[in-house]
ZAPALO-411820 format. One line per field, with one value per residue: residue number from 0; y, z, x of N, C-alpha, C, O in turn; residue in three letters. Coordinates in pm, whole numbers. Layout:
BEGIN
torba = c(NUM:...)
n.yy = c(Y:...)
n.zz = c(Z:...)
n.xx = c(X:...)
ca.yy = c(Y:...)
ca.zz = c(Z:...)
ca.xx = c(X:...)
c.yy = c(Y:...)
c.zz = c(Z:...)
c.xx = c(X:...)
o.yy = c(Y:...)
o.zz = c(Z:...)
o.xx = c(X:...)
nulo = c(Ala:...)
***
This chain:
BEGIN
torba = c(0:1:2:3:4:5:6:7:8:9:10:11:12:13:14:15:16:17:18:19:20:21:22:23:24:25:26:27:28:29:30:31:32:33:34:35:36:37:38:39:40:41:42:43:44:45:46:47:48:49:50:51:52:53:54:55:56:57:58:59:60:61:62:63:64:65:66:67:68:69:70:71:72:73:74:75:76:77:78:79:80:81:82:83:84:85:86:87:88:89:90:91:92:93:94:95:96:97:98:99:100:101:102:103:104:105:106:107:108:109:110:111:112:113:114:115:116:117:118:119:120:121:122:123:124:125:126:127:128:129:130:131:132:133:134:135:136:137:138:139:140:141:142:143:144:145:146:147:148:149:150:151:152:153:154:155:156:157:158:159:160:161:162:163:164:165:166:167:168:169:170:171:172:173:174:175:176:177:178:179:180:181:182:183:184:185:186:187:188:189:190:191:192:193:194:195:196:197:198:199:200:201:202:203:204:205:206:207:208:209:210:211:212:213:214:215:216:217:218:219:220:221:222:223:224:225:226:227:228:229:230:231:232:233:234)
n.yy = c(4971:4924:4876:4608:4633:4639:4571:4400:4196:4083:4012:3836:3602:3683:3948:4067:4324:4427:4675:4682:4501:4362:4582:4566:4425:4070:3910:3628:3544:3665:3510:3283:3114:3135:2982:3051:3129:3023:2882:3241:3351:3501:3749:3962:4154:4016:4079:4396:4487:4405:4541:4787:5117:5257:5403:5732:5966:6301:6587:6797:6675:6547:6267:6084:5960:5932:5757:5681:5783:5670:5639:5744:5697:5490:5169:4865:4621:4635:4763:5016:5370:5686:5898:5784:5708:5944:6000:6131:5981:5687:5363:5091:4820:4466:4282:4496:4616:4864:5018:4857:4830:5085:5334:5448:5245:4998:4727:4833:4729:4425:4093:3870:3619:3305:3249:3087:2842:2954:3219:3342:3450:3232:3258:3478:3458:3535:3809:3946:4213:4278:4291:4050:3979:4182:4279:4316:4523:4855:5213:5423:5620:5945:6155:6497:6655:6513:6511:6781:6795:6649:6812:7034:6933:6876:7133:7234:7331:7224:7238:7509:7657:7830:7893:7630:7420:7367:7075:6728:6579:6426:6371:6532:6452:6180:6182:6318:6140:5920:6056:6108:5856:5770:5959:5926:5658:5588:5339:5220:5301:5143:4875:4604:4601:4645:4412:4226:4296:4405:4405:4233:4294:4407:4686:4987:5155:5214:4972:5025:5292:5368:5586:5525:5301:5052:5121:5115:4991:4796:4513:4480:4292:3938:3846:4021:3994:3898:3631:3635:3640:3582:3420:3211:2983:3002:2986)
n.zz = c(-8078:-7728:-7494:-7290:-6954:-6650:-6451:-6548:-6633:-6414:-6265:-6052:-5934:-5679:-5662:-5842:-5928:-5929:-6049:-6229:-6424:-6742:-6835:-6881:-7099:-7170:-7090:-7115:-7329:-7548:-7573:-7648:-7443:-7269:-7089:-7050:-7263:-7440:-7315:-7290:-7005:-6893:-6684:-6810:-7119:-7445:-7713:-7890:-7898:-7661:-7466:-7215:-7081:-6767:-6546:-6445:-6201:-6206:-6037:-6060:-6049:-6270:-6506:-6690:-6909:-7063:-6900:-7038:-7293:-7616:-7821:-8157:-8327:-8263:-8345:-8332:-8414:-8453:-8225:-8202:-8157:-8316:-8141:-7926:-7589:-7480:-7563:-7485:-7487:-7443:-7511:-7704:-7601:-7613:-7465:-7344:-7147:-7069:-6987:-6796:-6597:-6517:-6270:-6224:-6266:-6173:-5968:-5871:-5902:-5849:-5940:-6178:-6183:-6021:-5705:-5631:-5402:-5316:-5321:-5561:-5886:-6085:-6350:-6446:-6298:-6068:-6110:-6150:-6264:-6128:-5818:-5562:-5331:-5040:-4916:-5116:-5273:-5390:-5371:-5657:-5833:-5922:-6216:-6189:-6359:-6414:-6164:-6157:-6369:-6271:-6054:-6202:-6323:-6104:-6020:-6225:-6447:-6682:-7030:-7022:-7081:-6937:-6681:-6675:-6633:-6817:-6957:-6983:-7304:-7383:-7116:-7016:-7191:-7137:-6872:-6916:-7062:-6886:-6702:-6877:-6937:-6682:-6644:-6866:-6832:-6547:-6414:-6392:-6153:-5968:-5765:-5790:-6061:-6182:-6110:-6241:-6514:-6586:-6819:-6993:-7234:-7559:-7625:-7780:-7902:-8152:-8206:-7989:-7956:-7751:-7483:-7218:-7148:-6928:-6743:-6867:-6878:-7055:-7258:-7461:-7610:-7656:-7439:-7248:-7207:-7014:-6895:-6900:-6596:-6566:-6780:-6773:-6538:-6289:-6050)
n.xx = c(3341:3255:3510:3632:3602:3809:3655:3454:3616:3714:3488:3273:3020:2983:3044:2881:2645:2309:2276:2472:2401:2431:2588:2844:3094:3110:3395:3463:3300:3422:3643:3525:3435:3224:2972:2712:2577:2383:2094:2067:2197:2394:2554:2680:2689:2679:2643:2621:2358:2251:2366:2338:2295:2394:2156:2192:2151:2161:2314:2136:1900:1810:1791:2042:1934:1609:1344:1125:1084:1153:1441:1468:1673:1816:1949:1806:1908:2180:2257:2347:2369:2384:2429:2553:2646:2574:2318:2007:1777:1574:1713:1606:1698:1787:1537:1439:1592:1710:1502:1365:1557:1597:1613:1371:1180:1285:1243:1005:768:574:681:531:593:682:864:1164:1311:1542:1484:1486:1381:1188:1168:1329:1561:1823:1867:1626:1427:1204:1017:1031:850:752:983:1159:1073:1109:1104:1020:1260:1234:1271:1346:1206:980:853:794:619:403:328:250:30:-136:-185:-341:-223:-160:-167:-217:-2:141:362:459:730:1042:1015:1107:1100:787:707:496:298:278:183:-47:-194:-234:-398:-608:-708:-800:-998:-1168:-1254:-1350:-1369:-1130:-1035:-1150:-1094:-1179:-1257:-1017:-867:-1009:-988:-731:-473:-600:-710:-617:-404:-517:-350:-98:174:448:401:256:225:215:344:461:272:36:-299:-363:-272:37:172:207:350:292:36:-258:-450:-802:-961:-1236:-1307:-1119:-1053:-844:-571)
ca.yy = c(4889:4956:4781:4531:4693:4561:4525:4290:4090:4025:3997:3701:3603:3752:4098:4125:4411:4445:4805:4667:4400:4386:4709:4541:4309:3946:3864:3487:3539:3696:3391:3168:3016:3156:2872:3104:3208:2960:3006:3357:3379:3572:3872:4059:4151:3939:4162:4538:4520:4361:4645:4895:5222:5271:5531:5818:6084:6412:6681:6888:6600:6485:6146:6089:5931:5920:5621:5659:5834:5591:5707:5709:5680:5366:5053:4750:4501:4649:4821:5142:5499:5784:5983:5712:5708:6084:6010:6153:5904:5545:5268:4964:4707:4331:4257:4634:4631:5000:5067:4781:4850:5227:5362:5493:5134:4880:4678:4908:4649:4277:4007:3782:3468:3243:3262:2955:2824:3052:3361:3396:3437:3113:3294:3568:3430:3618:3954:3988:4349:4301:4252:3921:3995:4316:4327:4347:4640:4983:5326:5471:5745:6021:6265:6615:6707:6437:6569:6916:6780:6603:6927:7113:6869:6906:7282:7268:7420:7146:7290:7661:7715:7925:7836:7494:7420:7303:6936:6630:6548:6308:6352:6583:6369:6056:6218:6360:6014:5856:6137:6094:5721:5762:6043:5868:5536:5586:5206:5171:5341:5049:4762:4482:4614:4632:4274:4148:4336:4447:4338:4135:4344:4471:4828:5030:5240:5135:4917:5108:5438:5396:5660:5484:5194:4955:5173:5101:4888:4697:4448:4529:4178:3812:3823:4116:3959:3821:3561:3691:3543:3548:3314:3105:2960:2966:3034)
ca.zz = c(-7977:-7600:-7456:-7171:-6836:-6555:-6360:-6609:-6650:-6279:-6198:-6000:-5878:-5542:-5682:-5938:-5866:-6016:-6117:-6338:-6519:-6887:-6858:-6922:-7187:-7113:-7129:-7155:-7455:-7646:-7578:-7683:-7332:-7182:-7082:-7029:-7385:-7490:-7318:-7238:-6865:-6850:-6628:-6894:-7251:-7543:-7835:-7853:-7870:-7520:-7371:-7163:-6994:-6631:-6523:-6345:-6157:-6193:-5915:-6080:-6033:-6402:-6541:-6813:-7028:-7030:-6873:-7111:-7447:-7688:-7917:-8289:-8407:-8208:-8429:-8243:-8459:-8429:-8082:-8220:-8170:-8352:-8035:-7834:-7456:-7454:-7610:-7380:-7492:-7411:-7612:-7690:-7606:-7616:-7344:-7294:-7009:-7025:-6918:-6673:-6491:-6488:-6132:-6228:-6259:-6117:-5843:-5816:-5916:-5819:-6052:-6189:-6183:-5890:-5645:-5592:-5260:-5298:-5326:-5698:-5987:-6162:-6494:-6487:-6214:-5960:-6141:-6197:-6248:-6053:-5685:-5515:-5183:-4990:-4872:-5235:-5337:-5365:-5434:-5776:-5830:-6031:-6269:-6130:-6455:-6396:-6050:-6192:-6454:-6177:-5980:-6296:-6348:-5979:-6005:-6334:-6539:-6811:-7142:-7016:-7149:-6846:-6551:-6690:-6654:-6938:-6921:-7078:-7407:-7355:-6979:-7003:-7271:-7064:-6761:-6962:-7107:-6768:-6649:-6972:-6914:-6568:-6659:-6964:-6773:-6402:-6361:-6356:-6013:-5888:-5737:-5847:-6204:-6216:-6082:-6343:-6657:-6609:-6928:-7060:-7366:-7631:-7633:-7908:-7965:-8242:-8134:-7944:-7949:-7626:-7391:-7076:-7120:-6827:-6666:-6950:-6828:-7162:-7303:-7588:-7682:-7599:-7314:-7157:-7194:-6899:-6920:-6829:-6488:-6579:-6866:-6736:-6395:-6245:-5915)
ca.xx = c(3278:3311:3611:3593:3657:3869:3546:3395:3711:3737:3366:3233:2878:2981:3061:2785:2553:2203:2284:2570:2361:2450:2649:2986:3106:3163:3535:3473:3243:3525:3729:3442:3428:3109:2885:2582:2529:2251:2016:2145:2183:2514:2536:2732:2641:2753:2630:2598:2216:2220:2430:2250:2367:2349:2082:2257:2067:2261:2296:2025:1783:1766:1867:2121:1851:1474:1292:997:1079:1244:1526:1429:1793:1890:1932:1782:1980:2329:2279:2431:2302:2476:2465:2630:2602:2526:2185:1912:1653:1580:1746:1523:1789:1724:1473:1406:1660:1736:1380:1338:1659:1607:1575:1223:1096:1353:1188:896:649:586:696:422:647:704:992:1215:1348:1653:1433:1511:1272:1201:1175:1436:1674:1878:1869:1497:1404:1081:1029:979:810:760:1119:1233:1012:1181:1030:1078:1337:1181:1340:1284:1105:855:789:751:495:291:279:176:-104:-217:-216:-419:-142:-140:-236:-240:109:203:419:507:877:1102:1006:1163:995:707:666:363:213:261:99:-184:-251:-282:-517:-717:-755:-886:-1117:-1255:-1307:-1323:-1378:-994:-1005:-1217:-1005:-1234:-1248:-872:-832:-1079:-963:-602:-392:-672:-750:-506:-402:-556:-241:1:294:564:362:174:308:194:443:429:155:-88:-385:-384:-148:104:221:166:410:233:-110:-303:-574:-921:-1005:-1374:-1318:-1031:-1054:-702:-537)
c.yy = c(4917:4840:4721:4590:4599:4492:4406:4174:4012:3997:3856:3712:3684:3905:4162:4210:4430:4568:4791:4562:4440:4524:4692:4427:4189:3908:3716:3468:3568:3588:3263:3060:3040:3043:2921:3179:3154:2859:3118:3385:3458:3708:3993:4050:4086:4017:4299:4563:4473:4460:4752:4987:5225:5406:5610:5947:6196:6500:6766:6808:6530:6362:6170:6044:5910:5776:5581:5691:5757:5675:5658:5674:5541:5244:4931:4628:4513:4701:4949:5263:5602:5883:5916:5714:5836:6109:6034:6070:5757:5452:5138:4848:4570:4313:4385:4661:4768:5062:4987:4802:4999:5250:5406:5361:5007:4852:4753:4837:4500:4195:3907:3636:3436:3270:3122:2954:2918:3200:3421:3374:3317:3142:3373:3548:3534:3767:4002:4137:4387:4243:4120:3920:4143:4372:4367:4467:4760:5099:5377:5607:5827:6129:6395:6675:6638:6482:6707:6900:6736:6725:7026:7068:6902:7047:7328:7350:7351:7202:7443:7726:7814:7856:7693:7492:7352:7153:6848:6592:6417:6300:6407:6499:6245:6084:6244:6231:5933:5919:6112:5960:5711:5845:5991:5736:5530:5454:5159:5221:5239:4917:4632:4482:4590:4485:4190:4173:4377:4353:4228:4170:4417:4623:4876:5124:5152:5082:5019:5260:5467:5470:5608:5369:5085:4999:5153:4984:4771:4634:4493:4415:4060:3793:3913:4089:3868:3758:3626:3594:3509:3436:3185:3101:2923:3031:3103)
c.zz = c(-7841:-7559:-7318:-7056:-6747:-6464:-6416:-6614:-6520:-6204:-6163:-5950:-5748:-5558:-5777:-5865:-5970:-6100:-6229:-6437:-6662:-6919:-6909:-7011:-7125:-7174:-7179:-7288:-7570:-7668:-7615:-7568:-7236:-7200:-7064:-7143:-7439:-7382:-7250:-7101:-6805:-6789:-6714:-7042:-7348:-7678:-7802:-7828:-7740:-7425:-7340:-7086:-6856:-6612:-6415:-6319:-6125:-6064:-5931:-6071:-6163:-6427:-6675:-6937:-6980:-7003:-6964:-7261:-7515:-7796:-8061:-8378:-8366:-8300:-8336:-8284:-8423:-8283:-8092:-8231:-8213:-8247:-7921:-7698:-7409:-7495:-7485:-7379:-7455:-7526:-7596:-7705:-7597:-7473:-7272:-7160:-6971:-6952:-6784:-6561:-6457:-6348:-6116:-6210:-6194:-5980:-5781:-5833:-5886:-5943:-6050:-6183:-6040:-5836:-5599:-5440:-5222:-5289:-5461:-5790:-6074:-6313:-6532:-6401:-6110:-5981:-6196:-6171:-6167:-5911:-5657:-5367:-5147:-4956:-5000:-5312:-5293:-5428:-5559:-5754:-5949:-6083:-6220:-6225:-6451:-6277:-6082:-6278:-6368:-6098:-6073:-6316:-6229:-5971:-6132:-6438:-6674:-6923:-7135:-7087:-7063:-6717:-6560:-6717:-6779:-6907:-7028:-7176:-7368:-7215:-6959:-7076:-7201:-6949:-6800:-7006:-6999:-6709:-6741:-6952:-6799:-6579:-6755:-6911:-6626:-6338:-6322:-6223:-5912:-5876:-5800:-6001:-6255:-6209:-6193:-6490:-6689:-6708:-6991:-7201:-7428:-7638:-7770:-7979:-8056:-8159:-8111:-7938:-7831:-7520:-7247:-7045:-7030:-6749:-6746:-6899:-6929:-7204:-7442:-7665:-7608:-7459:-7201:-7130:-7069:-6929:-6838:-6723:-6490:-6680:-6839:-6587:-6350:-6109:-5929)
c.xx = c(3333:3406:3563:3673:3726:3760:3484:3483:3730:3612:3339:3093:2874:2984:2969:2672:2439:2221:2387:2530:2359:2505:2797:2991:3160:3295:3543:3404:3336:3626:3659:3436:3318:3014:2736:2528:2394:2207:2096:2106:2305:2479:2580:2683:2737:2756:2588:2446:2165:2270:2337:2340:2315:2274:2160:2168:2170:2226:2175:1890:1726:1845:1940:2043:1710:1419:1180:1004:1187:1321:1484:1550:1855:1848:1923:1872:2130:2359:2354:2335:2410:2513:2524:2564:2543:2382:2087:1791:1683:1605:1665:1620:1712:1657:1427:1470:1688:1624:1351:1433:1680:1551:1425:1138:1159:1295:1074:759:675:587:578:463:677:842:1043:1259:1455:1613:1455:1395:1290:1207:1302:1561:1704:1860:1745:1478:1276:1089:972:959:824:893:1203:1187:1099:1097:1101:1158:1293:1284:1270:1183:971:778:728:618:376:233:206:37:-195:-266:-302:-356:-128:-222:-253:-120:185:251:462:655:920:1117:1069:1061:918:646:523:265:185:166:-38:-256:-313:-411:-630:-783:-849:-1009:-1217:-1329:-1274:-1326:-1238:-948:-1068:-1124:-1055:-1229:-1111:-828:-891:-1035:-827:-523:-470:-718:-628:-513:-435:-449:-152:114:402:526:277:263:308:304:390:308:28:-164:-410:-258:-93:153:175:224:349:91:-134:-434:-694:-962:-1159:-1400:-1235:-1020:-911:-671:-399)
o.yy = c(4934:4723:4771:4595:4479:4380:4311:4061:3893:3959:3764:3823:3745:3978:4283:4172:4447:4565:4877:4530:4537:4578:4781:4338:4197:3878:3684:3378:3504:3579:3154:2939:2977:3010:2838:3274:3230:2760:3093:3436:3476:3774:4105:3943:4099:4020:4322:4648:4495:4465:4802:4948:5196:5510:5558:6017:6185:6483:6805:6865:6470:6350:6257:6079:5873:5684:5464:5629:5772:5770:5537:5628:5487:5223:4897:4545:4421:4685:4987:5260:5604:5947:5982:5720:5839:6217:5956:6079:5713:5456:5083:4785:4564:4329:4382:4721:4796:5148:5044:4793:5034:5189:5399:5366:4915:4935:4743:4880:4454:4218:3864:3544:3522:3309:3049:3052:2961:3289:3543:3281:3299:3057:3344:3614:3610:3843:4091:4183:4503:4150:4078:3868:4219:4493:4439:4509:4767:5079:5374:5690:5787:6183:6399:6738:6696:6492:6740:6976:6780:6739:7095:7145:6948:7075:7447:7428:7414:7211:7502:7834:7875:7772:7637:7554:7284:7109:6887:6573:6317:6231:6343:6476:6201:6008:6203:6222:5882:5854:6096:5952:5657:5807:6007:5711:5468:5444:5073:5190:5246:4861:4559:4379:4525:4440:4093:4085:4386:4234:4134:4082:4480:4680:4818:5161:5032:5138:5092:5345:5580:5417:5645:5349:5032:4912:5173:4880:4668:4690:4538:4434:4075:3734:3884:4149:3783:3823:3663:3479:3417:3366:3074:3197:2812:3122:3154)
o.zz = c(-7833:-7587:-7249:-7061:-6764:-6414:-6341:-6602:-6520:-6087:-6236:-5925:-5713:-5474:-5797:-5762:-6088:-6218:-6317:-6527:-6702:-7024:-6966:-7006:-7037:-7293:-7271:-7361:-7675:-7774:-7616:-7591:-7130:-7313:-7063:-7131:-7477:-7360:-7165:-7075:-6683:-6834:-6698:-7084:-7336:-7747:-7699:-7746:-7707:-7311:-7426:-7033:-6834:-6657:-6307:-6410:-6033:-5998:-5832:-6082:-6166:-6377:-6756:-7050:-6864:-7079:-6969:-7343:-7480:-7852:-8080:-8491:-8438:-8327:-8269:-8200:-8372:-8230:-7997:-8303:-8153:-8258:-7819:-7688:-7310:-7471:-7390:-7287:-7441:-7626:-7487:-7810:-7577:-7373:-7157:-7071:-6851:-6866:-6680:-6444:-6379:-6311:-6007:-6144:-6163:-5889:-5662:-5784:-5897:-6037:-5944:-6179:-5953:-5911:-5533:-5366:-5107:-5257:-5475:-5769:-6133:-6392:-6630:-6427:-6069:-5886:-6281:-6062:-6143:-5890:-5720:-5290:-5211:-4966:-4991:-5406:-5182:-5529:-5568:-5670:-6064:-6009:-6211:-6181:-6478:-6281:-6034:-6263:-6389:-6078:-6031:-6324:-6244:-5922:-6143:-6508:-6771:-6908:-7232:-7145:-7108:-6658:-6458:-6813:-6843:-6842:-7143:-7141:-7326:-7195:-6896:-7025:-7205:-6933:-6736:-6983:-7011:-6676:-6693:-6951:-6809:-6530:-6734:-6943:-6589:-6220:-6236:-6180:-5791:-5978:-5859:-6064:-6357:-6298:-6235:-6576:-6807:-6681:-7040:-7278:-7358:-7657:-7869:-8095:-8035:-8054:-8202:-7917:-7813:-7477:-7166:-6931:-7056:-6691:-6691:-6877:-6895:-7189:-7528:-7784:-7505:-7372:-7082:-7042:-7028:-6984:-6721:-6753:-6421:-6670:-6875:-6519:-6379:-6064:-5830)
o.xx = c(3455:3381:3475:3796:3706:3774:3461:3436:3758:3622:3378:3047:2773:2932:2969:2617:2468:2183:2393:2608:2294:2471:2859:2906:3246:3306:3619:3446:3330:3687:3717:3431:3313:2978:2645:2450:2305:2276:2181:1997:2314:2385:2532:2638:2859:2858:2525:2410:2048:2223:2264:2444:2198:2322:2188:2124:2252:2124:2114:1782:1618:1957:1907:2076:1691:1449:1141:936:1304:1267:1469:1533:1939:1729:2021:1907:2194:2469:2422:2235:2517:2618:2547:2441:2471:2327:2093:1709:1797:1534:1658:1625:1591:1726:1382:1409:1693:1644:1317:1397:1769:1450:1367:1034:1083:1296:1047:655:789:511:530:381:695:931:969:1243:1462:1692:1442:1317:1397:1249:1371:1662:1617:1839:1748:1512:1245:1167:875:1040:897:918:1302:1253:1153:1029:1223:1124:1312:1366:1147:1087:866:656:619:523:263:113:112:-59:-308:-375:-332:-421:-87:-344:-299:-131:281:182:500:702:839:1212:1084:945:976:546:439:155:70:71:-134:-377:-425:-510:-742:-906:-959:-1115:-1338:-1445:-1175:-1293:-1221:-836:-1044:-1085:-975:-1201:-1090:-756:-830:-1044:-796:-509:-408:-759:-548:-621:-390:-462:-136:148:442:613:231:365:393:345:283:244:-81:-103:-467:-150:-169:178:109:160:357:29:-55:-523:-679:-994:-1202:-1501:-1272:-984:-867:-742:-346)
nulo = c(Unk:Unk:Unk:Unk:Unk:Unk:Unk:Unk:Unk:Unk:Unk:Unk:Unk:Unk:Unk:Unk:Unk:Unk:Unk:Unk:Unk:Unk:Unk:Unk:Unk:Unk:Unk:Unk:Unk:Unk:Unk:Unk:Unk:Unk:Unk:Unk:Unk:Unk:Unk:Unk:Unk:Unk:Unk:Unk:Unk:Unk:Unk:Unk:Unk:Unk:Unk:Unk:Unk:Unk:Unk:Unk:Unk:Unk:Unk:Unk:Unk:Unk:Unk:Unk:Unk:Unk:Unk:Unk:Unk:Unk:Unk:Unk:Unk:Unk:Unk:Unk:Unk:Unk:Unk:Unk:Unk:Unk:Unk:Unk:Unk:Unk:Unk:Unk:Unk:Unk:Unk:Unk:Unk:Unk:Unk:Unk:Unk:Unk:Unk:Unk:Unk:Unk:Unk:Unk:Unk:Unk:Unk:Unk:Unk:Unk:Unk:Unk:Unk:Unk:Unk:Unk:Unk:Unk:Unk:Unk:Unk:Unk:Unk:Unk:Unk:Unk:Unk:Unk:Unk:Unk:Unk:Unk:Unk:Unk:Unk:Unk:Unk:Unk:Unk:Unk:Unk:Unk:Unk:Unk:Unk:Unk:Unk:Unk:Unk:Unk:Unk:Unk:Unk:Unk:Unk:Unk:Unk:Unk:Unk:Unk:Unk:Unk:Unk:Unk:Unk:Unk:Unk:Unk:Unk:Unk:Unk:Unk:Unk:Unk:Unk:Unk:Unk:Unk:Unk:Unk:Unk:Unk:Unk:Unk:Unk:Unk:Unk:Unk:Unk:Unk:Unk:Unk:Unk:Unk:Unk:Unk:Unk:Unk:Unk:Unk:Unk:Unk:Unk:Unk:Unk:Unk:Unk:Unk:Unk:Unk:Unk:Unk:Unk:Unk:Unk:Unk:Unk:Unk:Unk:Unk:Unk:Unk:Unk:Unk:Unk:Unk:Unk:Unk:Unk:Unk:Unk:Unk:Unk:Unk:Unk)
***
């Protein structure tokens, strides 16, 4: 089990950084003194399956782990992967935090929950992974291989087998799926259609096998589901 670092032991609300959320073990929990265990609102992890790795973009433009392709060896119950922190794939931690706090997605979308008087999320608190207002939005940081995949798509190289760089597993498939969705149903390019139908119907892909992830226009579970505004009158 990873040891408690000096950073975690001396951390305070003033020094907590969103990029460090649930990356260090809670020293108070080990002493049975953490008051933020139930409900779990602690900044640090208590159990291994809550622990996430920090996304690091290397000098060559690649990330230390994929923001989209899940590891098939990771045990969601124990929080253990045989490849450890060197695993190049995404670990499905509690709350899917490795993906939410990956620089590819962190604060790139607006939160669906309200903002309190202090500017914090009423659902997820101070360290919400989604933006609360235009000032909180940030541009996504792409893996160089995803950029290369997008360029390959734009140049019509997808599927030709020629000139396509050595891409991260699943990147081309993900991009192709998005392109396929738009091509098969161009209505998703219409703003009014999106506002009326986004996340109102269940995804036809088997659970956890949808390559589009958060970009999928359909819901994957009850928390992801949105009430149809044509049936339910709400503001």
